N, C-alpha and C positions, 0 to 999 in steps of 0.2 A: 361825621367821621367817627367810625367805631374803632375801638382799641381792642375789643375781644369779641368772641362769638363769630357767627357767620350771617350773611344776608340770605334770607329765605328766597328761593326762587318763585314760591307760590305763597306769598304772605296771607295769613288768616284774616287779619284785620286790615280791611281796605278802607275803613271809614276815614282814617287819618289821610290816606292818599286822596280820597274824594274831596276832603276838606281843603287839602292843599291845592288840588286842581281848581277848585272853585275859587279859592282865594287868588290863585295865579291869574285866573280868567277874568277876575274882577266881578264875578257874580255873587261874591259873598261880601256883604258890606260889614265893615267893622262896627261892632256894637259894644256897649258897655255892659258888664255884667249887671243883670237885673231880672226881676220877675217877668215883666212884660216881654223882654227880649227872649228870655229862655222859653216863654210860652210861644212865641212866634216860631222859634226853631224847633219846637217839639215835634210837629208833623214831619218835617224833613229828617230829623234824627231818627224818629221811629221808622220811617220808609227806609233809611239807610241800614238801620238795624235789621229789619226784616229781609232786606236784599242780601245783606252779608250772611244771615242765617240760612236763607235758601241756598246761597252759593256754597256755605260750609257743609250743608246736609248733602249737596250733590257729590262732595268729595269724600264722604264717609264711605268706608268699605264695610258693608254689612256682613255679619256672619251668615253662613248657610244654615239651614235647619239641622243638619247633621253636626256641625260644629256647636250649635247651641245645645243639642241634646248630649253631646259628649262632654261639654264642659259642665253642664248641669249634673250629669252622673258623677263626674269627678267630685263636684262640690258636696253632693249628698253622701257619697262614700266617705269622704274626708270628715264630714261632720260626725257620721256614725263611728269612724275609727278614733276621732278625738274624744267622743263621748264614752267609748269603751275604755280608752286609756285613762281618762280622768276618773272613771268609776273604779277601776283597779287601784289607782293611787289613792283615792278616797278611802277605800276598803283597807288598804295597807296602813295608812295613817290612823284610821279609826281604831283598828285593832291594836296598833302599837300604843296609842294613848290609853285605850281601855286596859291593856296589860300593865302599863306603867302605873295607872291609877290604882289597880288592884294590888300590885306589888308594893306601892308606897303606902297604901292604907292599911296593911297588915301589921 
């Protein structure tokens, strides 16, 4: 019972659902936590992870080549704009400190 949020119609993590289904079907035997039991479950856990990964990768909306080029251009231009801005700020601060030093040292 959830008190907040929403129930996703397409949950990303179906491993818990598979675990619960196997548990309800009786195919998952109750085990005590231990090294041997975790080693026995490792192949199934790995398969479940890879299956979930494949399922999630099918759901990804990949950007088009034009979108990638456009966003890359924006990033490059933004980097140059910020570097120019910081260069100007650095020059102003440097000149101010130099003038202040020369004024105070007289």
